[in-house]
All heavy atoms as an XYZ file, in Angstrom:
661
protein
N      -6.256     20.868      7.507
C      -6.272     21.268      6.119
C      -7.616     21.931      5.858
O      -8.660     21.376      6.190
C      -6.089     20.033      5.242
C      -6.409     20.220      3.787
S      -5.268     21.262      2.873
C      -3.778     20.323      2.910
N      -7.601     23.095      5.264
C      -8.829     23.818      4.931
C      -9.463     23.225      3.681
O      -8.776     22.969      2.694
C      -8.528     25.306      4.703
O      -8.015     25.855      5.926
C      -9.776     26.069      4.300
N     -10.778     23.002      3.742
C     -11.536     22.604      2.558
C     -12.139     23.887      2.005
O     -13.010     24.484      2.636
C     -12.660     21.606      2.893
C     -12.152     20.450      3.746
C     -13.305     21.089      1.598
C     -13.252     19.580      4.308
N     -11.692     24.349      0.848
C     -12.153     25.641      0.343
C     -13.646     25.639      0.005
O     -14.259     24.580     -0.135
C     -11.311     25.866     -0.903
C     -10.730     24.549     -1.264
C     -10.744     23.703     -0.036
N     -14.202     26.822     -0.133
C     -15.613     26.972     -0.487
C     -15.841     26.553     -1.936
O     -14.908     26.531     -2.754
C     -16.105     28.423     -0.274
C     -15.991     28.811      1.182
C     -15.346     29.390     -1.160
N     -17.090     26.227     -2.248
C     -17.463     25.898     -3.625
C     -17.375     27.149     -4.482
O     -17.602     28.270     -4.009
C     -18.874     25.332     -3.643
N     -17.045     26.959     -5.761
C     -16.901     28.087     -6.666
C     -17.271     27.661     -8.082
O     -16.924     26.553     -8.513
C     -15.453     28.583     -6.628
O     -15.257     29.624     -7.542
N     -17.982     28.519     -8.790
C     -18.362     28.287    -10.193
C     -19.094     26.961    -10.368
O     -18.929     26.278    -11.368
C     -17.136     28.359    -11.089
N     -19.883     26.566     -9.377
C     -20.654     25.335     -9.469
C     -19.907     24.069     -9.097
O     -20.455     22.975     -9.168
N     -18.638     24.196     -8.705
C     -17.840     23.036     -8.332
C     -17.543     23.078     -6.834
O     -17.238     24.139     -6.288
C     -16.522     23.005     -9.105
C     -16.719     22.793    -10.580
C     -16.697     23.869    -11.460
C     -16.943     21.513    -11.090
C     -16.892     23.675    -12.825
C     -17.143     21.316    -12.443
C     -17.116     22.397    -13.306
O     -17.307     22.206    -14.639
N     -17.572     21.908     -6.177
C     -17.266     21.903     -4.738
C     -15.789     22.190     -4.486
O     -14.940     21.899     -5.332
C     -17.620     20.476     -4.308
C     -17.505     19.654     -5.550
C     -17.880     20.573     -6.685
N     -15.515     22.754     -3.312
C     -14.133     22.893     -2.884
C     -13.601     21.506     -2.565
O     -14.342     20.652     -2.069
N     -12.335     21.245     -2.852
C     -11.752     19.926     -2.625
C     -10.465     20.048     -1.813
O      -9.717     20.993     -1.987
C     -11.433     19.253     -3.956
C     -12.617     19.023     -4.855
C     -12.235     18.267     -6.090
N     -12.250     18.853     -7.402
C     -13.180     19.618     -7.945
N     -14.181     20.014     -7.259
N     -13.097     20.030     -9.180
N     -10.245     19.023     -0.989
C      -8.997     18.992     -0.223
C      -8.600     17.545      0.027
O      -9.454     16.677      0.208
C      -9.158     19.720      1.106
N      -7.309     17.300      0.032
C      -6.786     16.007      0.452
C      -5.654     16.278      1.432
O      -5.021     17.332      1.392
C      -6.295     15.176     -0.738
O      -5.211     15.800     -1.366
N      -5.442     15.321      2.311
C      -4.395     15.483      3.314
C      -3.846     14.115      3.685
O      -4.494     13.086      3.460
C      -4.940     16.198      4.553
N      -2.654     14.104      4.281
C      -1.987     12.871      4.641
C      -1.365     13.022      6.027
O      -0.911     14.112      6.387
C      -0.898     12.571      3.612
C      -0.142     11.307      3.855
S       1.137     11.026      2.606
C       2.368     12.200      3.121
N      -1.360     11.940      6.776
C      -0.671     11.891      8.067
C       0.300     10.715      8.011
O      -0.044      9.646      7.499
C      -1.667     11.695      9.203
N       1.500     10.912      8.522
C       2.536      9.872      8.478
C       3.020      9.516      9.867
O       2.992     10.347     10.777
C       3.735     10.355      7.662
O       3.357     10.635      6.344
N       3.496      8.298     10.001
C       4.087      7.859     11.262
C       5.534      8.355     11.351
O       6.212      8.484     10.331
C       4.085      6.335     11.345
S       2.435      5.631     11.470
N       6.001      8.599     12.563
C       7.408      8.986     12.732
C       8.337      7.832     12.325
O       7.929      6.666     12.341
C       7.527      9.259     14.237
C       6.138      9.362     14.753
C       5.266      8.594     13.820
N       9.555      8.155     12.005
C      10.549      7.133     11.652
C      10.648      6.100     12.767
O      10.617      6.442     13.951
C      11.906      7.794     11.413
N      10.710      4.844     12.386
C      10.841      3.767     13.364
C       9.521      3.233     13.886
O       9.500      2.294     14.670
N       8.401      3.821     13.446
C       7.090      3.338     13.883
C       6.315      2.779     12.693
O       6.563      3.151     11.552
C       6.295      4.443     14.573
C       6.926      4.871     15.882
C       6.028      5.767     16.712
O       4.821      5.873     16.410
O       6.541      6.363     17.667
N       5.376      1.889     12.985
C       4.569      1.230     11.973
C       3.130      1.707     12.068
O       2.586      1.832     13.161
C       4.604     -0.302     12.189
O       5.953     -0.738     12.064
C       3.748     -1.027     11.179
N       2.521      1.959     10.912
C       1.109      2.368     10.893
C       0.241      1.157     11.224
O       0.342      0.109     10.614
C       0.742      2.893      9.502
C      -0.700      3.368      9.414
C      -1.174      3.538      7.978
N      -1.215      2.246      7.310
C      -0.563      1.938      6.200
N       0.192      2.817      5.595
N      -0.652      0.741      5.672
N      -0.633      1.297     12.208
C      -1.560      0.221     12.572
C      -2.995      0.579     12.221
O      -3.883     -0.247     12.322
C      -1.476     -0.093     14.078
O      -1.812      1.081     14.817
C      -0.078     -0.554     14.461
N      -3.240      1.809     11.828
C      -4.581      2.259     11.453
C      -4.559      3.745     11.202
O      -3.505      4.368     11.130
N      -5.736      4.302     11.067
C      -5.835      5.736     10.836
C      -7.269      6.125     10.556
O      -8.177      5.299     10.624
N      -7.470      7.372     10.233
C      -8.813      7.846      9.944
C      -8.805      9.326      9.638
O      -7.761      9.947      9.521
N     -10.019      9.863      9.503
C     -10.148     11.277      9.175
C     -11.488     11.790      9.655
O     -12.418     11.012      9.883
C     -10.014     11.486      7.670
N     -11.582     13.094      9.792
C     -12.856     13.732     10.133
C     -12.959     15.047      9.379
O     -11.958     15.645      9.001
C     -12.964     13.973     11.643
O     -11.980     14.889     12.069
N     -14.196     15.441      9.142
C     -14.481     16.716      8.495
C     -15.244     17.575      9.497
O     -16.203     17.121     10.106
C     -15.314     16.516      7.207
C     -15.812     17.845      6.673
C     -14.492     15.803      6.159
N     -14.802     18.802      9.653
C     -15.464     19.746     10.552
C     -16.135     20.806      9.695
O     -15.475     21.484      8.904
C     -14.459     20.376     11.530
C     -13.798     19.266     12.363
C     -15.143     21.413     12.414
C     -12.599     19.714     13.134
N     -17.447     20.901      9.834
C     -18.225     21.855      9.042
C     -17.891     23.281      9.435
O     -17.623     23.573     10.599
C     -19.716     21.593      9.225
N     -17.944     24.179      8.458
C     -17.682     25.591      8.702
C     -18.904     26.342      9.189
O     -18.822     27.512      9.526
N     -20.063     25.655      9.214
C     -21.299     26.266      9.712
C     -22.258     25.155     10.140
O     -21.848     24.001     10.274
C     -21.938     27.165      8.644
C     -22.299     26.398      7.387
O     -22.565     25.208      7.430
N     -22.300     27.077      6.260
N     -23.533     25.467     10.324
C     -24.491     24.478     10.802
C     -25.018     23.553      9.708
O     -25.803     22.665      9.986
C     -25.667     25.184     11.491
O     -26.327     26.028     10.558
N     -24.577     23.722      8.472
C     -25.023     22.873      7.366
C     -24.019     21.748      7.135
O     -23.317     21.703      6.118
C     -25.203     23.697      6.089
C     -26.268     24.737      6.208
N     -27.612     24.424      6.167
C     -26.194     26.073      6.387
C     -28.327     25.532      6.300
N     -27.479     26.548      6.447
N     -23.961     20.809      8.072
C     -22.969     19.733      8.020
C     -23.084     18.892      6.755
O     -22.093     18.333      6.290
C     -23.101     18.852      9.248
N     -24.280     18.803      6.166
C     -24.472     17.979      4.962
C     -23.700     18.509      3.753
O     -23.548     17.818      2.752
C     -25.965     17.864      4.621
C     -26.601     19.124      4.074
C     -27.004     20.173      5.111
O     -26.780     19.961      6.322
O     -27.540     21.208      4.704
N     -23.175     19.709      3.837
C     -22.418     20.301      2.728
C     -20.939     19.905      2.741
O     -20.212     20.195      1.797
C     -22.540     21.819      2.767
C     -23.966     22.291      2.580
C     -24.066     23.778      2.679
N     -25.453     24.212      2.548
C     -25.855     25.451      2.709
N     -24.973     26.395      3.000
N     -27.124     25.765      2.588
N     -20.503     19.280      3.803
C     -19.090     18.936      3.986
C     -18.976     17.415      4.010
O     -19.452     16.775      4.934
C     -18.558     19.537      5.290
C     -18.772     21.025      5.356
C     -19.985     21.561      5.786
C     -17.771     21.901      4.965
C     -20.190     22.932      5.824
C     -17.964     23.272      5.014
C     -19.175     23.778      5.440
O     -19.372     25.136      5.487
N     -18.357     16.828      2.987
C     -18.353     15.377      2.836
C     -16.948     14.785      2.859
O     -16.053     15.269      2.173
C     -19.029     14.991      1.518
C     -20.468     15.468      1.341
C     -20.957     15.135     -0.059
C     -21.363     14.860      2.393
N     -16.797     13.713      3.628
C     -15.575     12.919      3.628
C     -15.804     11.789      2.632
O     -16.663     10.940      2.834
C     -15.290     12.366      5.026
C     -14.074     11.471      5.181
C     -12.803     12.219      4.800
C     -13.991     10.948      6.604
N     -15.066     11.786      1.524
C     -15.292     10.809      0.462
C     -14.435      9.566      0.599
O     -14.873      8.477      0.260
C     -15.016     11.443     -0.908
C     -16.022     12.472     -1.281
N     -17.223     12.162     -1.854
C     -16.018     13.819     -1.146
C     -17.918     13.269     -2.069
N     -17.203     14.288     -1.640
N     -13.215      9.715      1.064
C     -12.309      8.572      1.127
C     -11.307      8.763      2.252
O     -10.821      9.870      2.484
C     -11.558      8.425     -0.204
O     -10.712      7.304     -0.176
N     -11.020      7.687      2.953
C      -9.980      7.677      3.977
C      -9.359      6.286      3.929
O     -10.065      5.289      4.029
C     -10.537      8.040      5.370
O      -9.500      7.862      6.339
C     -11.745      7.244      5.756
N      -8.035      6.229      3.696
C      -7.411      4.925      3.476
C      -5.915      4.956      3.727
O      -5.290      6.015      3.671
C      -7.659      4.475      2.039
C      -7.086      5.425      1.012
C      -7.619      5.158     -0.380
O      -8.783      4.861     -0.577
N      -6.745      5.251     -1.363
N      -5.344      3.747      3.990
C      -3.881      3.673      4.103
C      -3.268      3.862      2.729
O      -3.875      3.524      1.709
C      -3.648      2.253      4.632
C      -4.844      1.479      4.217
C      -5.988      2.446      4.184
N      -2.082      4.437      2.708
C      -1.338      4.560      1.454
C       0.059      4.003      1.671
O       0.440      3.686      2.796
C      -1.302      6.011      0.926
C      -0.689      6.958      1.950
C      -2.691      6.476      0.542
C      -0.495      8.366      1.422
N       0.822      3.914      0.601
C       2.141      3.298      0.680
C       2.983      3.935      1.774
O       2.841      5.111      2.088
C       2.846      3.402     -0.670
O       3.036      4.750     -1.008
N       3.859      3.129      2.299
C       4.660      3.613      3.420
C       3.841      3.565      4.694
O       2.856      2.851      4.796
N       4.204      4.346      5.639
C       3.525      4.364      6.934
C       2.646      5.598      7.049
O       2.823      6.439      7.928
C       4.564      4.310      8.065
C       5.465      3.088      8.018
C       4.704      1.776      8.106
O       3.629      1.728      8.719
O       5.181      0.779      7.542
N       1.676      5.740      6.130
C       0.857      6.951      6.072
C      -0.618      6.627      5.898
O      -0.996      5.508      5.571
C       1.343      7.852      4.939
N      -1.452      7.643      6.122
C      -2.899      7.570      5.944
C      -3.323      8.791      5.134
O      -2.794      9.880      5.327
C      -3.596      7.559      7.295
C      -4.985      7.022      7.204
C      -6.125      7.728      6.975
C      -5.390      5.666      7.335
N      -7.222      6.899      6.949
C      -6.784      5.619      7.164
C      -4.700      4.472      7.569
C      -7.512      4.435      7.233
C      -5.418      3.303      7.642
C      -6.810      3.292      7.477
N      -4.295      8.624      4.222
C      -4.710      9.681      3.302
C      -6.212      9.842      3.351
O      -6.952      8.877      3.589
C      -4.266      9.293      1.899
C      -4.691     10.222      0.812
C      -4.041     11.347      0.394
C      -5.852     10.119     -0.012
N      -4.728     11.948     -0.653
C      -5.848     11.196     -0.915
C      -6.909      9.210     -0.079
C      -6.851     11.392     -1.858
C      -7.902      9.406     -1.022
C      -7.862     10.496     -1.896
N      -6.718     11.066      3.109
C      -8.165     11.322      3.063
C      -8.473     12.404      2.034
O      -7.628     13.253      1.723
C      -8.678     11.749      4.429
N      -9.718     12.369      1.536
C     -10.202     13.335      0.549
C     -11.596     13.795      0.958
O     -12.443     12.978      1.340
C     -10.253     12.691     -0.842
C     -10.882     13.568     -1.883
C     -10.183     14.644     -2.409
C     -12.171     13.332     -2.331
C     -10.765     15.466     -3.369
C     -12.755     14.142     -3.293
C     -12.053     15.212     -3.815
N     -11.854     15.106      0.888
C     -13.148     15.662      1.281
C     -13.542     16.797      0.339
O     -12.686     17.392     -0.326
C     -13.086     16.187      2.713
N     -14.855     17.088      0.311
C     -15.352     18.201     -0.490
C     -16.269     19.083      0.345
O     -16.767     18.684      1.396
C     -16.131     17.716     -1.733
O     -17.249     16.933     -1.299
C     -15.254     16.928     -2.670
N     -16.503     20.289     -0.191
C     -17.344     21.283      0.464
C     -18.222     21.940     -0.605
O     -17.709     22.532     -1.552
C     -16.457     22.334      1.149
C     -17.229     23.499      1.714
O     -18.450     23.459      1.834
N     -16.520     24.547      2.062
N     -19.560     21.832     -0.469
C     -20.459     22.476     -1.432
C     -20.987     23.814     -0.918
O     -21.759     24.473     -1.603
C     -21.649     21.556     -1.786
O     -22.374     21.239     -0.599
C     -21.165     20.284     -2.469
N     -20.573     24.227      0.267
C     -20.980     25.529      0.800
C     -20.229     26.625      0.043
O     -19.026     26.513     -0.200
C     -20.673     25.604      2.298
C     -21.327     26.796      2.956
O     -20.829     27.924      2.744
O     -22.327     26.614      3.665
N     -20.920     27.684     -0.327
C     -20.284     28.752     -1.110
C     -19.704     29.887     -0.277
O     -19.076     30.803     -0.826
C     -21.294     29.348     -2.111
O     -22.426     29.837     -1.392
C     -21.736     28.311     -3.135
N     -19.902     29.856      1.045
C     -19.403     30.963      1.865
C     -18.494     30.553      3.020
O     -17.737     31.384      3.509
C     -20.577     31.779      2.452
O     -21.425     30.915      3.194
C     -21.377     32.456      1.353
N     -18.563     29.297      3.473
C     -17.789     28.886      4.650
C     -16.897     27.687      4.344
O     -17.393     26.625      3.977
C     -18.731     28.507      5.794
C     -19.565     29.679      6.255
O     -19.039     30.623      6.811
N     -20.859     29.635      5.991
N     -15.580     27.837      4.516
C     -14.693     26.694      4.339
C     -14.875     25.701      5.486
O     -15.394     26.045      6.547
C     -13.296     27.313      4.361
C     -13.447     28.594      5.094
C     -14.851     29.055      4.872
N     -14.469     24.474      5.263
C     -14.492     23.452      6.309
C     -13.065     23.051      6.653
O     -12.097     23.632      6.160
N     -12.941     22.029      7.493
C     -11.626     21.547      7.908
C     -11.570     20.033      7.765
O     -12.488     19.334      8.195
C     -11.339     21.930      9.376
O     -11.441     23.351      9.508
C      -9.960     21.477      9.808
N     -10.494     19.534      7.174
C     -10.233     18.101      7.059
C      -9.088     17.762      7.997
O      -8.019     18.375      7.920
C      -9.860     17.746      5.615
C      -9.363     16.328      5.352
C     -10.426     15.289      5.701
C      -8.919     16.194      3.896
N      -9.318     16.803      8.894
C      -8.272     16.345      9.807
C      -8.004     14.876      9.530
O      -8.939     14.078      9.471
C      -8.697     16.532     11.269
C      -8.801     17.983     11.667
C      -9.029     18.121     13.149
C      -9.032     19.597     13.529
N      -9.091     19.775     14.971
N      -6.738     14.533      9.359
C      -6.328     13.161      9.074
C      -5.347     12.720     10.147
O      -4.505     13.501     10.585
C      -5.658     13.058      7.681
C      -5.283     11.625      7.369
C      -6.571     13.623      6.613
N      -5.455     11.460     10.569
C      -4.521     10.961     11.569
C      -4.102      9.539     11.235
O      -4.836      8.779     10.607
C      -5.118     11.029     12.976
C      -6.401     10.242     13.143
C      -6.376      8.933     13.575
C      -7.627     10.821     12.849
C      -7.547      8.218     13.708
C      -8.808     10.118     12.999
C      -8.758      8.810     13.426
O      -9.915      8.090     13.550
N      -2.886      9.213     11.603
C      -2.351      7.856     11.484
C      -2.144      7.329     12.898
O      -1.668      8.058     13.770
C      -1.035      7.862     10.720
N      -2.528      6.090     13.125
C      -2.281      5.436     14.412
C      -0.990      4.637     14.237
O      -0.894      3.791     13.351
C      -3.445      4.515     14.802
C      -4.726      5.341     14.916
C      -3.135      3.792     16.104
C      -5.980      4.513     15.055
N      -0.013      4.936     15.069
C       1.329      4.368     14.902
C       1.775      3.654     16.167
O       1.339      3.999     17.267
C       2.327      5.474     14.572
S       1.809      6.529     13.205
N       2.644      2.668     15.988
C       3.186      1.937     17.135
C       4.640      1.578     16.853
O       5.015      1.333     15.709
C       2.379      0.673     17.398
N       5.408      1.550     17.902
C       6.797      1.099     17.776
C       6.778     -0.415     17.960
O       6.321     -0.920     18.975
C       7.685      1.746     18.839
C       9.152      1.369     18.691
C      10.040      2.191     19.610
N       9.916      3.617     19.380
C      10.574      4.298     18.435
N      11.394      3.665     17.640
N      10.411      5.596     18.310
N       7.261     -1.134     16.965
C       7.277     -2.590     17.008
C       8.599     -3.031     17.622
O       9.660     -2.587     17.203
C       7.112     -3.179     15.589
C       7.186     -4.692     15.621
C       5.801     -2.707     14.984
N       8.501     -3.894     18.618
C       9.709     -4.398     19.275
C       9.809     -5.905     19.032
O       8.802     -6.594     18.878
C       9.713     -4.109     20.787
C       9.752     -2.612     21.043
C       8.516     -4.719     21.464
N      11.010     -6.377     18.998
C      11.217     -7.817     18.823
C      11.070     -8.504     20.174
O      11.559     -8.013     21.181
C      12.600     -8.105     18.263
C      12.774     -7.618     16.846
C      14.116     -8.148     16.312
N      14.318     -7.721     14.967
C      13.989     -8.433     13.896
N      13.435     -9.607     14.040
N      14.218     -7.975     12.686
N      10.409     -9.642     20.152
C      10.296    -10.452     21.364
C      10.899    -11.811     21.074
O      10.878    -12.273     19.925
C       8.822    -10.612     21.797
O       8.090    -11.201     20.719
C       8.202     -9.278     22.148
N      11.412    -12.466     22.087
C      11.989    -13.792     21.837
C      10.885    -14.768     21.419
O       9.743    -14.651     21.841
C      12.600    -14.178     23.180
C      12.025    -13.247     24.182
C      11.525    -12.049     23.446
N      11.250    -15.711     20.579
C      10.291    -16.726     20.145
C       9.987    -17.663     21.311
O      10.874    -18.040     22.079
C      10.869    -17.511     18.973
N       8.734    -18.017     21.425
C       8.321    -18.966     22.463
C       8.365    -20.367     21.894
O       7.954    -20.609     20.765
C       6.918    -18.641     22.952
C       6.726    -17.262     23.568
C       5.257    -17.041     23.911
C       7.580    -17.113     24.812
N       8.853    -21.293     22.670
C       8.893    -22.694     22.223
C       8.161    -23.545     23.221
O       8.090    -23.246     24.410
C      10.342    -23.180     22.070
O      11.007    -23.039     23.330
C      11.080    -22.376     21.015
N       7.609    -24.610     22.728
C       6.912    -25.572     23.583
C       7.858    -26.726     23.869
O       8.450    -27.284     22.947
C       5.645    -26.097     22.880
O       4.857    -24.985     22.492
C       4.852    -27.046     23.756
N       8.007    -27.068     25.144
C       8.907    -28.215     25.462
C       8.370    -29.491     24.807
O       7.167    -29.696     24.703
C       8.843    -28.316     26.982
C       8.234    -27.038     27.447
C       7.432    -26.490     26.322
N       9.278    -30.333     24.383
C       8.907    -31.607     23.777
C       8.854    -32.640     24.901
O       9.797    -32.796     25.653
C       9.934    -32.019     22.708
C       9.979    -30.954     21.619
C       9.596    -33.397     22.146
C      11.044    -31.182     20.592
N       7.707    -33.299     24.991
C       7.607    -34.354     26.020
C       8.069    -35.682     25.420
O       7.851    -35.961     24.249
C       6.187    -34.454     26.540
O       5.310    -34.747     25.491
N       8.720    -36.480     26.221
C       9.221    -37.781     25.736
C       8.527    -38.921     26.375
O       7.901    -38.858     27.382
C      10.726    -37.899     25.967
O      10.983    -37.683     27.353
C      11.470    -36.933     25.111
């Protein structure tokens, strides 16, 4: 997702979401911001969190007026399988 350049004194803003495929459960997630130039301090990741369902969401801003940045969001997913219950033998 492109984080647009700042304009009229306001930072560029972007949000993005990553979802798990059907049948998988979200076990985590995260996000990263890739600067559009060598001024990394202008590109900020403000929030990254799980959201309803099996998804992950992030929000970032860009105060650079000439170079857009990139927001990447990912969800860590796993297929949950049923296992038989383990029982402890009763000693008599």
